[in-house]
Backbone as a chain_set.jsonl record, in Angstrom:
{"seq": "MKIEIWSDIMCPFCYIGKRQLETALEQFPGNDFEIEWKSFQLDPTITPQSGKDVYTFLAERKGMSLEQSREMHKSVAERAKSVGLDYNFDKAVISNSLEAHRIIHLAKKNNLGDEMEEIFFKAYFTDGRDLNDGPTLIELGEKAGLDKNEILEVLQNENLFLNDVQHDITEAQEIGVQGVPFFVFDRKYAVSGAQPVEAFVNTINEVLK", "coords": {"N": [[28.003, 28.032, -42.467], [27.822, 31.191, -41.484], [25.845, 33.227, -39.28], [24.985, 36.102, -38.566], [23.456, 37.69, -36.293], [21.941, 41.044, -35.373], [20.366, 42.419, -32.475], [18.236, 43.75, -29.781], [17.938, 42.657, -26.446], [15.488, 43.367, -25.346], [13.85, 43.843, -27.407], [11.052, 42.685, -28.434], [10.227, 41.446, -30.85], [12.563, 40.592, -31.635], [13.021, 38.145, -30.445], [10.808, 36.781, -31.456], [11.634, 36.675, -33.772], [14.166, 35.152, -33.38], [12.816, 32.679, -32.707], [11.627, 32.166, -35.274], [13.82, 31.948, -36.803], [15.17, 29.511, -36.122], [13.543, 27.833, -36.534], [13.291, 27.547, -39.084], [15.722, 26.619, -39.758], [16.094, 24.077, -38.85], [15.176, 22.758, -40.825], [17.293, 22.315, -42.385], [19.108, 19.963, -41.53], [21.406, 18.93, -42.588], [23.693, 20.816, -42.654], [25.864, 23.17, -41.252], [25.616, 25.336, -38.846], [26.924, 28.769, -37.779], [26.065, 30.905, -35.407], [26.152, 33.917, -34.673], [25.375, 36.393, -32.109], [25.096, 39.448, -32.156], [25.145, 43.204, -30.35], [22.637, 46.088, -30.063], [20.976, 48.517, -28.932], [17.612, 49.694, -28.921], [16.873, 52.097, -27.481], [19.382, 53.738, -25.932], [19.414, 55.725, -24.115], [17.363, 55.254, -22.309], [16.2, 55.07, -18.851], [15.808, 53.574, -15.525], [12.417, 53.577, -14.763], [10.601, 53.593, -12.265], [7.847, 52.415, -10.914], [6.243, 52.737, -13.327], [4.458, 51.193, -16.124], [5.075, 49.186, -19.179], [3.199, 50.103, -20.839], [1.987, 52.45, -20.325], [4.429, 53.768, -20.559], [5.442, 53.469, -23.429], [3.208, 55.01, -24.586], [3.509, 57.382, -24.043], [6.502, 57.876, -24.924], [5.896, 57.447, -27.537], [3.58, 59.068, -28.314], [1.229, 58.203, -28.211], [-2.355, 57.279, -27.496], [-2.649, 55.443, -24.235], [-4.811, 53.24, -25.005], [-4.359, 52.481, -27.613], [-1.507, 51.83, -26.962], [-1.741, 49.688, -25.471], [-2.887, 47.878, -27.064], [-1.26, 47.531, -28.689], [0.623, 46.287, -27.587], [-0.715, 43.709, -27.022], [-1.125, 42.732, -29.665], [1.536, 42.225, -30.452], [2.06, 40.425, -28.28], [0.16, 38.349, -29.059], [1.038, 37.496, -31.31], [3.703, 36.55, -30.514], [2.474, 34.246, -29.645], [2.205, 32.892, -31.086], [4.327, 31.367, -32.249], [5.18, 29.828, -30.342], [5.974, 31.591, -27.931], [5.699, 32.919, -24.597], [4.41, 35.846, -23.911], [4.508, 38.393, -21.192], [3.687, 40.977, -20.528], [2.646, 42.927, -18.505], [3.876, 42.207, -16.923], [6.344, 43.348, -17.043], [9.656, 44.868, -16.756], [10.72, 48.346, -16.988], [14.061, 48.963, -18.272], [17.589, 49.928, -19.072], [19.417, 47.946, -21.257], [22.07, 47.64, -21.736], [23.888, 46.435, -19.567], [23.091, 43.913, -19.931], [23.624, 42.906, -22.369], [26.457, 43.607, -21.941], [27.044, 41.166, -20.632], [26.1, 39.258, -22.232], [28.719, 39.502, -24.412], [30.36, 38.576, -22.498], [29.453, 35.782, -22.3], [29.6, 34.961, -25.032], [32.41, 34.979, -25.37], [32.815, 32.632, -24.041], [31.201, 30.993, -25.262], [28.662, 30.658, -24.879], [26.716, 32.141, -25.889], [24.205, 32.292, -27.594], [22.97, 30.825, -25.488], [22.99, 32.293, -23.481], [21.105, 34.217, -24.945], [18.638, 33.498, -24.689], [17.86, 32.663, -22.825], [18.206, 35.456, -21.324], [16.188, 36.683, -22.495], [13.525, 35.184, -22.378], [13.838, 35.937, -19.853], [12.793, 38.566, -19.233], [10.524, 38.803, -21.277], [8.797, 36.855, -20.524], [8.988, 35.854, -17.842], [9.474, 38.59, -16.437], [11.604, 39.565, -15.269], [14.054, 41.839, -14.238], [16.616, 43.384, -16.206], [18.45, 44.687, -15.633], [19.45, 44.708, -12.987], [21.689, 43.709, -10.623], [21.603, 41.216, -8.921], [20.316, 39.976, -10.36], [21.228, 39.571, -12.895], [23.558, 38.005, -12.205], [22.304, 35.449, -11.508], [21.175, 34.975, -13.956], [22.965, 34.497, -15.531], [24.411, 32.776, -14.024], [22.854, 30.607, -14.92], [22.91, 30.032, -17.488], [25.486, 29.197, -17.524], [27.675, 30.569, -17.116], [30.809, 31.78, -14.831], [30.305, 32.576, -11.814], [32.131, 34.62, -10.524], [33.622, 35.565, -12.942], [30.767, 37.053, -13.992], [30.229, 38.88, -12.158], [32.975, 40.6, -11.886], [32.959, 41.27, -14.521], [30.543, 43.452, -14.011], [31.357, 44.836, -12.232], [32.818, 46.563, -13.26], [32.922, 48.853, -15.088], [33.797, 49.258, -17.837], [34.265, 46.968, -18.995], [34.007, 44.973, -21.681], [32.649, 46.765, -23.155], [33.403, 47.827, -24.9], [32.84, 46.788, -27.236], [30.585, 46.321, -26.962], [29.7, 48.35, -28.017], [31.342, 48.799, -30.456], [29.497, 46.884, -32.064], [27.237, 48.279, -32.094], [28.087, 50.264, -33.695], [29.265, 48.849, -36.13], [26.994, 48.221, -37.239], [25.273, 50.504, -37.777], [27.047, 51.056, -39.817], [26.574, 49.294, -41.974], [24.162, 49.39, -42.277], [21.977, 49.148, -40.908], [19.12, 49.593, -39.605], [16.997, 49.111, -37.879], [15.979, 45.985, -35.712], [15.214, 42.705, -35.002], [17.9, 41.988, -37.317], [19.178, 40.196, -39.578], [22.319, 38.732, -41.068], [23.449, 36.536, -43.59], [26.27, 34.977, -43.765], [27.161, 37.378, -44.873], [26.459, 37.576, -47.578], [23.452, 37.692, -47.759], [20.728, 39.464, -46.068], [18.349, 39.534, -43.773], [15.46, 41.282, -42.47], [13.791, 42.185, -39.808], [11.393, 40.132, -37.922], [10.649, 37.668, -39.928], [8.269, 35.846, -41.672], [8.87, 32.105, -41.548], [9.592, 30.963, -44.237], [10.707, 32.716, -45.382], [13.206, 33.067, -43.954], [14.001, 30.467, -44.897], [13.903, 30.57, -47.713], [16.261, 32.318, -48.05], [18.055, 31.022, -46.86], [18.834, 28.816, -48.496], [19.523, 30.13, -51.144], [22.099, 31.318, -50.178], [23.064, 29.509, -49.899], [23.381, 27.91, -52.501]], "CA": [[27.299, 29.364, -42.752], [27.939, 32.097, -40.325], [24.649, 33.948, -39.383], [25.04, 37.034, -37.278], [21.98, 38.551, -35.849], [21.58, 42.246, -34.443], [19.583, 42.044, -31.675], [18.091, 44.182, -28.194], [17.625, 41.908, -25.765], [14.424, 44.448, -24.91], [13.106, 44.046, -28.306], [9.959, 41.678, -28.816], [10.444, 41.044, -32.445], [13.94, 40.021, -31.876], [12.51, 37.134, -29.704], [10.026, 36.332, -32.158], [12.317, 36.018, -34.736], [15.24, 34.043, -32.999], [12.017, 31.526, -32.99], [11.155, 31.687, -36.598], [15.178, 31.477, -37.647], [15.599, 28.38, -35.301], [12.104, 26.681, -36.875], [13.865, 27.492, -40.367], [17.298, 25.809, -39.649], [15.304, 22.571, -38.465], [15.037, 22.368, -42.637], [19.154, 22.121, -42.977], [19.826, 19.335, -40.655], [23.177, 18.413, -42.689], [24.266, 21.609, -42.978], [26.386, 23.621, -40.188], [25.3, 26.83, -38.436], [27.31, 29.195, -36.542], [25.335, 31.966, -34.711], [26.412, 34.679, -33.749], [24.922, 37.732, -31.373], [25.8, 41.498, -31.961], [24.711, 44.028, -29.619], [22.045, 47.055, -30.596], [20.023, 49.015, -28.164], [16.775, 50.264, -29.538], [17.106, 53.247, -27.217], [20.176, 53.751, -25.015], [18.884, 56.433, -23.242], [16.541, 54.524, -21.289], [16.586, 54.829, -17.49], [14.566, 52.959, -14.915], [11.039, 53.777, -14.644], [9.514, 53.071, -11.065], [6.245, 52.376, -11.081], [5.808, 52.828, -14.755], [4.054, 49.836, -16.814], [5.234, 49.441, -20.438], [2.061, 50.424, -21.85], [2.176, 54.014, -19.79], [6.104, 54.099, -21.212], [5.463, 53.249, -24.554], [2.49, 55.675, -25.064], [4.584, 58.516, -23.782], [7.219, 57.758, -25.638], [5.256, 57.575, -28.988], [3.007, 59.975, -28.248], [-0.111, 57.504, -28.865], [-2.951, 57.007, -26.204], [-2.843, 54.007, -23.471], [-5.474, 51.988, -25.502], [-3.447, 52.444, -28.367], [-0.354, 51.012, -26.357], [-2.321, 48.27, -24.767], [-3.353, 47.249, -28.301], [0.04, 47.033, -29.535], [1.305, 44.816, -26.831], [-1.938, 42.86, -27.008], [-0.829, 42.244, -30.866], [2.77, 41.625, -30.437], [1.566, 38.983, -27.552], [-0.785, 37.079, -29.631], [2.002, 36.741, -32.649], [4.833, 35.551, -29.935], [2.115, 32.917, -28.948], [1.989, 31.913, -32.654], [5.639, 30.671, -32.446], [5.267, 29.172, -28.824], [6.538, 32.162, -26.76], [4.544, 33.697, -23.661], [4.718, 37.305, -23.32], [3.859, 38.704, -20.261], [3.754, 42.684, -20.788], [1.918, 43.258, -17.846], [5.365, 41.924, -15.446], [7.721, 43.602, -17.703], [10.138, 46.058, -15.906], [11.426, 49.156, -17.929], [15.04, 49.292, -17.798], [18.442, 50.086, -19.946], [19.638, 46.851, -21.586], [23.526, 47.877, -21.712], [24.371, 45.946, -18.881], [22.66, 42.824, -20.405], [24.483, 43.243, -23.532], [27.995, 43.106, -21.577], [27.091, 39.823, -20.092], [26.346, 38.242, -23.498], [29.616, 39.444, -24.633], [30.914, 37.622, -21.743], [29.117, 34.667, -22.741], [29.894, 34.602, -26.746], [33.629, 34.658, -25.146], [32.789, 31.376, -23.476], [30.726, 30.017, -26.386], [27.275, 30.594, -24.627], [25.82, 33.458, -26.643], [23.134, 31.527, -28.034], [22.37, 30.24, -24.151], [22.327, 33.722, -22.891], [20.052, 35.378, -25.282], [17.229, 32.535, -24.973], [17.921, 32.89, -21.033], [17.341, 36.518, -21.18], [14.822, 36.95, -23.748], [12.542, 34.496, -21.491], [13.339, 36.276, -18.347], [12.452, 39.762, -19.757], [9.704, 38.861, -21.392], [8.002, 36.243, -20.019], [8.969, 36.115, -16.384], [9.385, 39.944, -15.961], [12.586, 39.887, -14.626], [14.681, 43.335, -14.389], [17.97, 42.706, -16.717], [19.724, 45.805, -15.255], [19.817, 44.409, -11.609], [22.78, 42.819, -10.539], [21.879, 39.575, -8.901], [19.638, 39.02, -11.48], [22.452, 39.002, -14.056], [24.629, 37.088, -11.727], [21.457, 34.521, -11.296], [20.831, 34.32, -15.024], [24.112, 34.172, -16.171], [24.924, 30.984, -14.102], [22.345, 29.626, -15.181], [23.461, 29.844, -19.017], [26.664, 28.422, -17.404], [28.864, 31.37, -16.778], [31.262, 31.646, -13.652], [29.576, 33.797, -10.944], [33.213, 35.858, -10.479], [33.752, 36.598, -14.324], [29.992, 38.104, -13.971], [30.961, 40.225, -11.129], [34.269, 41.082, -12.567], [31.903, 42.294, -15.348], [29.4, 44.108, -13.378], [31.886, 45.915, -11.137], [34.33, 47.459, -14.18], [31.958, 49.402, -16.275], [34.439, 49.324, -18.971], [34.763, 45.786, -19.308], [33.12, 44.762, -22.825], [31.857, 48.282, -23.205], [33.728, 48.482, -26.637], [32.382, 45.277, -27.934], [29.019, 46.627, -27.323], [29.834, 49.637, -29.026], [31.458, 47.9, -32.033], [28.793, 46.015, -32.779], [26.275, 49.09, -32.757], [28.565, 50.879, -34.923], [28.939, 48.051, -37.354], [25.447, 48.059, -37.562], [25.35, 51.508, -38.558], [27.78, 50.501, -41.14], [25.633, 48.374, -42.86], [22.924, 49.961, -42.682], [20.652, 48.547, -40.151], [17.756, 50.796, -38.776], [15.903, 48.404, -36.816], [16.251, 44.705, -35.111], [16.124, 41.87, -35.345], [18.709, 42.384, -38.374], [20.352, 38.698, -39.53], [22.845, 38.647, -42.066], [24.01, 35.202, -43.781], [27.412, 34.704, -44.966], [27.802, 38.656, -45.54], [25.984, 38.153, -48.441], [22.374, 37.914, -47.592], [20.322, 39.726, -44.848], [17.112, 39.433, -43.692], [15.466, 42.572, -41.638], [12.737, 41.846, -39.295], [11.046, 38.794, -37.68], [9.93, 37.54, -41.016], [8.265, 34.463, -41.669], [10.35, 31.031, -41.637], [9.744, 30.933, -45.385], [11.504, 34.113, -45.92], [14.494, 32.498, -43.746], [14.433, 29.252, -45.351], [14.402, 31.187, -49.154], [17.755, 32.969, -48.052], [19.339, 30.262, -46.451], [19.144, 28.444, -49.87], [20.004, 31.265, -51.577], [23.389, 31.202, -49.429], [23.815, 27.696, -50.316], [24.07, 27.603, -53.76]], "C": [[27.37, 30.052, -41.759], [26.382, 33.152, -40.456], [24.691, 34.9, -37.888], [23.882, 38.175, -37.186], [22.06, 39.818, -34.88], [20.445, 42.268, -33.736], [19.482, 43.002, -30.244], [17.292, 43.183, -27.724], [16.12, 42.405, -25.151], [13.494, 44.203, -26.226], [11.962, 42.64, -28.637], [9.925, 41.166, -29.589], [12.017, 40.344, -32.424], [13.714, 38.214, -31.286], [12.047, 35.991, -30.381], [10.877, 35.918, -33.439], [13.592, 35.261, -34.915], [14.153, 32.74, -33.173], [11.768, 30.975, -34.596], [12.619, 30.883, -37.275], [15.225, 29.991, -37.363], [14.457, 27.097, -36.188], [12.803, 26.801, -38.265], [14.904, 26.581, -40.536], [16.908, 24.209, -39.555], [15.248, 21.997, -39.896], [16.268, 21.935, -43.161], [19.335, 21.092, -42.043], [21.009, 19.008, -41.053], [23.863, 19.372, -42.619], [24.707, 22.604, -41.125], [26.16, 25.105, -40.192], [25.683, 27.382, -37.61], [26.749, 30.763, -36.518], [25.934, 33.054, -34.172], [26.205, 36.264, -33.254], [25.742, 39.002, -31.729], [24.836, 42.316, -31.436], [23.627, 45.283, -30.586], [20.996, 47.375, -29.461], [19.197, 50.156, -28.959], [16.879, 51.92, -29.248], [18.141, 53.599, -26.266], [20.303, 54.571, -23.822], [18.043, 56.192, -22.132], [16.868, 54.563, -19.785], [15.124, 54.194, -16.985], [13.315, 53.688, -14.693], [10.394, 53.382, -13.358], [8.337, 53.445, -11.221], [5.318, 52.496, -12.21], [5.364, 51.762, -15.412], [4.623, 50.133, -18.18], [4.321, 50.085, -21.051], [1.732, 51.827, -21.595], [3.519, 54.628, -20.539], [5.934, 54.399, -22.447], [4.389, 54.373, -25.647], [3.06, 57.095, -24.739], [5.365, 58.739, -24.832], [6.837, 57.821, -27.555], [4.505, 58.304, -29.254], [1.362, 59.314, -28.65], [-0.994, 57.493, -27.44], [-2.331, 55.179, -25.952], [-3.502, 52.925, -24.015], [-4.612, 51.334, -26.689], [-2.246, 51.611, -28.131], [-0.695, 49.715, -26.44], [-2.44, 47.508, -25.886], [-2.032, 46.492, -29.149], [0.768, 46.229, -29.103], [0.555, 44.073, -27.051], [-1.352, 42.268, -28.335], [0.29, 41.294, -30.843], [2.859, 40.169, -29.58], [1.227, 37.994, -28.165], [0.473, 36.787, -31.246], [2.981, 36.037, -31.892], [4.089, 34.266, -29.745], [2.008, 31.978, -30.209], [3.441, 31.183, -32.807], [6.271, 30.278, -31.108], [5.67, 30.239, -28.186], [5.522, 32.599, -25.789], [5.399, 34.939, -23.209], [3.78, 37.589, -22.124], [3.816, 40.547, -20.011], [3.717, 43.331, -19.466], [3.016, 43.365, -16.285], [6.5, 42.756, -15.788], [8.284, 44.863, -17.018], [11.23, 46.835, -17.119], [12.796, 49.2, -17.615], [16.427, 48.886, -19.118], [19.225, 48.671, -20.059], [21.389, 46.551, -21.618], [24.018, 46.625, -21.052], [24.267, 44.084, -19.276], [23.484, 42.504, -21.338], [25.96, 43.04, -23.456], [28.421, 41.648, -21.368], [27.044, 39.228, -21.317], [27.405, 38.363, -24.259], [30.278, 38.66, -23.797], [30.45, 36.285, -22.134], [29.439, 33.772, -24.223], [31.57, 34.431, -25.996], [33.725, 33.187, -24.697], [31.538, 30.559, -24.298], [29.481, 29.658, -25.888], [26.671, 31.445, -25.015], [24.442, 33.102, -26.586], [22.102, 30.996, -26.42], [21.55, 31.095, -23.686], [21.42, 34.4, -23.159], [19.085, 34.643, -24.92], [16.987, 32.666, -23.389], [17.086, 34.431, -20.681], [16.529, 37.151, -21.6], [13.659, 36.508, -22.765], [12.369, 35.198, -20.139], [12.853, 37.354, -18.237], [11.0, 39.397, -19.942], [8.428, 37.601, -21.164], [7.852, 36.101, -18.277], [9.138, 37.435, -15.519], [10.681, 40.445, -14.842], [13.406, 41.55, -15.398], [16.386, 42.787, -14.707], [18.978, 43.885, -16.493], [20.165, 46.089, -13.806], [20.945, 43.116, -11.644], [22.579, 41.556, -10.477], [21.22, 39.255, -9.723], [20.063, 38.396, -12.845], [22.972, 37.927, -13.482], [23.434, 35.338, -11.831], [21.419, 33.854, -12.668], [21.977, 33.887, -15.686], [25.024, 33.056, -15.456], [24.249, 30.448, -14.533], [22.253, 29.13, -16.331], [24.913, 29.25, -18.687], [27.791, 29.396, -16.828], [29.218, 31.178, -15.277], [30.636, 32.741, -12.963], [30.786, 34.621, -11.008], [33.55, 36.238, -11.46], [32.193, 37.339, -14.246], [30.392, 39.034, -13.218], [31.945, 40.782, -11.136], [33.478, 41.874, -13.55], [31.245, 43.74, -14.838], [29.885, 45.039, -12.431], [32.787, 46.629, -12.102], [33.101, 47.641, -15.149], [32.234, 49.262, -17.703], [34.611, 47.809, -19.722], [33.386, 45.292, -20.521], [32.192, 45.361, -23.246], [31.839, 48.206, -25.022], [33.578, 47.359, -27.47], [30.935, 45.466, -28.124], [28.82, 47.451, -28.381], [30.114, 49.58, -30.92], [30.385, 47.413, -32.48], [27.574, 47.174, -33.244], [27.217, 49.621, -33.896], [28.702, 50.22, -36.297], [27.702, 48.182, -37.884], [24.948, 49.106, -38.281], [25.939, 51.644, -39.672], [27.472, 50.066, -42.462], [24.239, 48.61, -43.099], [21.661, 49.726, -41.789], [20.162, 49.572, -39.219], [17.015, 50.4, -37.818], [16.819, 46.456, -36.459], [15.034, 43.963, -35.063], [16.952, 42.111, -37.031], [19.713, 41.335, -38.665], [21.174, 38.907, -40.79], [23.935, 37.433, -42.104], [25.305, 35.48, -44.324], [27.746, 36.359, -45.494], [27.07, 38.675, -46.896], [24.131, 38.325, -48.601], [21.352, 38.957, -46.739], [18.699, 40.022, -44.652], [16.639, 40.446, -42.761], [14.226, 42.174, -41.181], [12.54, 40.271, -38.737], [10.16, 38.295, -38.715], [9.802, 36.073, -41.203], [9.27, 33.369, -41.653], [10.409, 30.942, -42.877], [10.916, 31.808, -46.074], [13.354, 33.741, -45.228], [15.214, 31.323, -44.258], [14.721, 29.557, -47.361], [15.876, 31.658, -48.769], [18.831, 32.108, -47.911], [19.798, 29.63, -48.161], [19.631, 29.475, -50.798], [21.811, 31.205, -51.582], [23.951, 29.956, -50.094], [24.185, 27.147, -51.52], [24.897, 27.449, -54.453]], "O": [[26.87, 29.468, -40.797], [25.967, 33.67, -41.493], [24.523, 34.602, -36.706], [23.611, 39.172, -37.856], [22.234, 39.63, -33.675], [19.406, 42.129, -34.382], [20.505, 43.071, -29.564], [16.249, 42.794, -28.25], [15.635, 41.591, -24.365], [12.293, 44.394, -26.036], [12.436, 41.622, -29.142], [9.524, 40.021, -29.377], [12.407, 39.601, -33.325], [14.29, 37.261, -31.809], [12.391, 34.815, -30.264], [10.697, 34.839, -34.005], [14.074, 34.833, -35.964], [14.602, 31.761, -33.769], [11.731, 29.816, -35.01], [12.691, 29.832, -37.912], [15.318, 29.227, -38.323], [14.624, 25.888, -36.347], [12.875, 25.642, -38.676], [14.907, 25.794, -41.482], [17.468, 23.32, -40.196], [15.279, 20.777, -40.057], [16.367, 21.289, -44.204], [20.21, 21.607, -41.347], [21.846, 18.749, -40.188], [25.036, 19.027, -42.479], [23.976, 22.618, -40.135], [26.381, 25.904, -41.102], [25.27, 27.071, -36.493], [26.95, 31.609, -37.389], [26.229, 32.972, -32.98], [26.731, 37.209, -33.841], [26.916, 39.285, -31.488], [23.704, 42.272, -31.916], [23.86, 45.357, -31.793], [20.211, 46.493, -29.112], [19.678, 51.162, -29.482], [16.946, 52.806, -30.101], [17.467, 53.929, -25.29], [20.986, 54.344, -22.823], [18.042, 56.893, -21.12], [17.932, 54.019, -19.486], [13.997, 54.184, -17.482], [13.604, 54.81, -14.276], [9.417, 52.662, -13.56], [7.865, 54.526, -11.575], [4.09, 52.413, -12.201], [6.273, 50.949, -15.24], [4.702, 51.331, -18.453], [4.728, 50.77, -21.99], [1.223, 52.471, -22.512], [3.589, 55.767, -21.001], [6.213, 55.549, -22.784], [4.532, 54.582, -26.852], [2.827, 57.924, -25.619], [5.109, 59.624, -25.649], [7.544, 58.205, -28.487], [4.405, 58.526, -30.46], [0.515, 59.94, -29.288], [-0.412, 57.675, -26.371], [-1.913, 54.272, -26.671], [-3.121, 51.781, -23.766], [-4.256, 50.16, -26.793], [-1.927, 50.755, -28.956], [-0.227, 48.827, -27.153], [-2.079, 46.339, -25.754], [-1.881, 45.485, -29.841], [1.5, 45.491, -29.763], [1.206, 43.16, -27.558], [-1.007, 41.1, -28.155], [0.256, 40.085, -31.071], [3.439, 39.143, -29.935], [1.73, 36.879, -28.027], [0.443, 35.803, -31.986], [3.298, 34.936, -32.34], [4.738, 33.223, -29.665], [1.803, 30.767, -30.298], [3.489, 30.318, -33.682], [7.46, 30.347, -30.798], [5.971, 29.661, -27.142], [4.374, 32.645, -26.23], [6.434, 35.088, -22.559], [2.622, 37.185, -22.016], [4.028, 40.979, -18.878], [4.56, 44.182, -19.182], [3.029, 44.041, -15.256], [7.471, 42.907, -15.046], [7.543, 45.802, -16.726], [12.103, 46.33, -17.825], [12.927, 49.541, -16.439], [16.368, 47.921, -19.88], [19.676, 48.215, -19.008], [21.874, 45.422, -21.536], [24.531, 45.756, -21.757], [25.106, 43.231, -18.986], [24.241, 41.59, -21.01], [26.662, 42.549, -24.341], [29.46, 41.058, -21.665], [28.049, 38.569, -21.583], [27.465, 37.427, -25.056], [30.959, 37.836, -24.407], [31.414, 35.543, -22.322], [29.5, 32.567, -24.463], [31.933, 33.287, -26.271], [34.739, 32.56, -25.006], [31.047, 29.536, -23.822], [29.009, 28.572, -26.222], [25.712, 31.652, -24.271], [23.639, 33.493, -25.739], [20.88, 30.863, -26.352], [20.338, 31.111, -23.47], [20.801, 35.105, -22.363], [18.188, 35.456, -24.7], [15.857, 32.762, -22.91], [16.006, 34.639, -20.127], [16.117, 38.2, -21.104], [12.879, 37.368, -22.356], [11.358, 35.202, -19.436], [12.309, 37.524, -17.146], [10.218, 39.585, -19.011], [7.314, 37.633, -21.687], [6.811, 36.227, -17.632], [9.012, 37.486, -14.295], [10.702, 41.315, -13.971], [13.336, 42.085, -16.504], [17.14, 42.144, -13.976], [20.07, 44.003, -17.05], [20.831, 47.027, -13.369], [21.041, 42.086, -12.311], [22.97, 40.733, -11.306], [21.363, 38.083, -10.07], [19.689, 37.456, -13.547], [22.93, 36.86, -14.094], [23.918, 34.273, -12.213], [21.55, 32.639, -12.814], [21.928, 32.89, -16.408], [26.018, 32.528, -15.954], [24.715, 29.346, -14.822], [21.703, 28.046, -16.529], [25.528, 28.803, -19.655], [28.711, 28.959, -16.136], [28.436, 30.647, -14.488], [30.453, 33.808, -13.55], [30.541, 35.611, -11.697], [33.944, 37.402, -11.393], [32.361, 38.533, -14.495], [30.929, 40.04, -13.682], [32.016, 41.682, -10.299], [33.35, 43.088, -13.392], [31.49, 44.861, -15.285], [29.185, 45.88, -11.867], [33.597, 47.384, -11.564], [32.496, 46.78, -15.789], [31.395, 49.169, -18.599], [35.04, 47.65, -20.865], [32.179, 45.274, -20.279], [31.122, 44.908, -23.653], [31.007, 48.371, -25.915], [34.341, 47.145, -28.412], [30.22, 45.022, -29.023], [28.062, 47.364, -29.347], [29.574, 49.973, -31.954], [30.329, 47.58, -33.698], [27.031, 47.139, -34.348], [26.951, 49.29, -35.052], [28.39, 50.758, -37.36], [27.525, 48.244, -39.1], [24.27, 48.902, -39.288], [25.431, 52.326, -40.561], [27.901, 50.333, -43.584], [23.441, 48.131, -43.904], [20.526, 50.128, -42.047], [20.733, 50.188, -38.319], [16.44, 51.124, -37.005], [17.874, 45.992, -36.894], [13.93, 44.508, -35.079], [16.166, 42.481, -37.904], [20.858, 41.383, -38.214], [20.484, 39.354, -41.706], [24.848, 37.208, -41.31], [25.417, 36.199, -45.317], [28.521, 36.539, -46.434], [27.02, 39.781, -47.435], [23.633, 39.022, -49.486], [21.394, 39.718, -47.706], [18.024, 40.706, -45.421], [17.548, 40.656, -41.958], [13.441, 41.78, -42.043], [13.319, 39.361, -39.02], [8.949, 38.421, -38.532], [10.684, 35.232, -41.033], [10.464, 33.657, -41.739], [11.603, 30.768, -43.121], [11.713, 31.578, -46.984], [14.403, 34.04, -45.799], [16.419, 31.078, -44.204], [15.495, 28.926, -48.082], [16.723, 31.118, -49.48], [19.962, 32.139, -48.396], [20.8, 29.935, -48.808], [20.721, 29.029, -51.155], [22.571, 31.096, -52.544], [25.017, 29.648, -50.628], [24.994, 26.239, -51.713], [24.673, 27.134, -55.622]]}, "num_chains": 1, "name": "protein.A"}
């Protein structure tokens, strides 16, 4: 079964959804699953916000109070904790995810897409790493098993894998994706959002019928 996942590396619900899906897949030990990650940018216009924390950034973007923003992030962190993830929003670095998406496509080319996603998610939400920083992307890419020279080639040529990222985003628009994470199972069924494990289990059972 092929499972396509549209995701943005800086979307907190995408990491949670990844864990929920993985838990569901454990209930199908005799089946083969092919996971393909697809790029999506929640906000492609984001630029580095020097000295601005995520609480202030979201409050300004959404027109809410700083207190509301903090409460929202606290709620998300608690939900992440319920699936075994440690979110440290105090350390989060606001940046554009395009470069990370291009590296993910390099990883996909080397059959390391899932490994790269996991490393990027943890780096951003737990470790507070800047995923728009070249040396950081090189370090994390090598950790996933990528060749340093290949990573450098991507970072030095802004057009490499750019079409792949844009193709994923266009495809998402064509099939009606309005938010991420968005999971498509064998192009038959879809699950939108970080749904409970049961939702994934039920969907997989439907596809397997």
